[in-house]
MARFIBA-464160 format. One record per atom (N, C-alpha, C): residue in one letter; x, z, y. Coordinates in steps of 0.2 Angstrom, whole numbers, plus 5000, padded with zeros to 4 digits. Atoms other than C-alpha are relative to their C-alpha. Last residue first. Layout:
aXZY
...
END
This chain:
k499450045002
k495750784839
k500650035002
g499549975000
g494550924841
g500549964997
r499949995007
r492950834844
r500650034997
l500849975003
l492650924860
l500049994992
f500049935000
f494450884865
f499550014996
e499850005004
e494150684861
e500250094998
e500350025007
e492750684870
e500550024995
i500449955002
i493550774885
i499750004994
a499549945001
a495050644885
a499550054998
s499849995009
s493750504882
s500650064999
e500449995003
e493050554900
e500150004991
p500750065001
p494450534909
p499750044994
i500149995007
i495350704917
i499649944998
m500350025002
m496250654934
m499850014993
g500249965003
g497950714937
g499050014999
n500349954993
n498450594949
n499650064998
k499449984996
k499450524933
k500050045005
t499750064997
t497950504923
t500750035003
s500150004995
s497650664910
s500249955003
r499850054998
r497350694893
r500050005009
l500350044996
l496950874888
l500349945002
i500549985001
i497850984875
i499549945002
g500450075003
g499350904881
g499650004995
a500049995008
a500051074886
a500149944995
v499350004998
v500051024906
v500350024992
v499850054999
v498350974903
v500750014999
m500350055005
m497651144894
m500349925000
k499549985007
k498751244905
k499849954994
k499450024996
k497751154920
k500450014994
v500250065000
v495951204910
v500849975002
t500150025010
t496551374907
t500049935000
k499350015001
k497051374928
k500250004993
h499650074999
h495351294932
h500650044999
s499749984995
s494551444921
s500249945004
k499349974999
k493451404908
k500250015007
h500049924998
h491551364906
h500750044998
l499849935006
l491851214897
l500150075002
m500250035005
m490951094910
m500150064993
q500849985000
q491351224923
q499749964994
a500249935000
a493151184919
a499450035000
i500150005008
i492850994917
i500250105000
q500750035003
q492350994935
q500050024993
n500449944999
n493851094944
n499349974997
v499949965003
v495050984935
v499350055000
y499549954996
y494350834944
y500150064994
y500249944998
y493350704932
y500850075004
l499449954999
l493650524929
l499750075003
r500149954996
r492350394921
r500650065001
e500249935003
e493050264911
e499850045007
g500549994999
g493650104918
g499650055000
g500450035003
g494950074907
g499250015003
t500349965004
t495850224912
t499449954998
q499749965003
q497450144920
q499650044995
h499550045004
h496549984926
h500250064995
k500450055005
k495150084934
k500449984994
q500349935002
q496350194943
q499849994994
e499649985004
e497350044948
e499750054995
q500050055005
q495649964954
q500650034996
f500650005004
f495350124964
f500149964994
q499849945005
q496950144971
q499650014996
k499550005006
k496849974978
k500250044997
k500250045005
k495049994985
k500650004995
v500549965005
v495750154994
v499749934994
e499449965003
e497350065001
e499550024996
d499650045003
d496049915008
d500550044997
a500550045004
a494850025016
a500449974995
i500349945007
i496150125022
i499649994997
v499449995005
v496949955030
v499850054994
q499950025007
q495249915036
q500650014996
r500849995005
r494750065046
r500249944994
i499749955004
i496650045055
i499450034993
e499250015003
e496249885060
e500050064996
r500350045007
r494249935064
r500549974998
l500349965005
l495050075075
l499749964996
s499549965003
s496349955084
s499650054992
e499750025002
e494949845089
e500550024996
s500350035003
s494049955097
s500149974993
a500049925003
a495350035107
a499449994992
p500649965000
p495649865113
p499950054996
i500550035005
i497449805110
i499150055002
l500549955000
l498649805124
l499449974997
f500850065001
f500049695122
f499550054999
m500349945002
m501849735128
m499349985001
END
């Protein structure tokens, strides 16, 4: 059995988390072409709609979203242009 100092364990855990966040960010950036992403709540505030209404718009296909539920800026622009 090996004992690792707590500071090294914590450093390793932080590195694993940082690597995972970076990986997810890169994947998200690839999926959206690097454009800005918004949460449903942010879009609801922008459009002066409720969270529930925006969520229904995503489910109905009126607003595009990523796999993780984020809404790309281009989807908002398309919606506002009426596409």
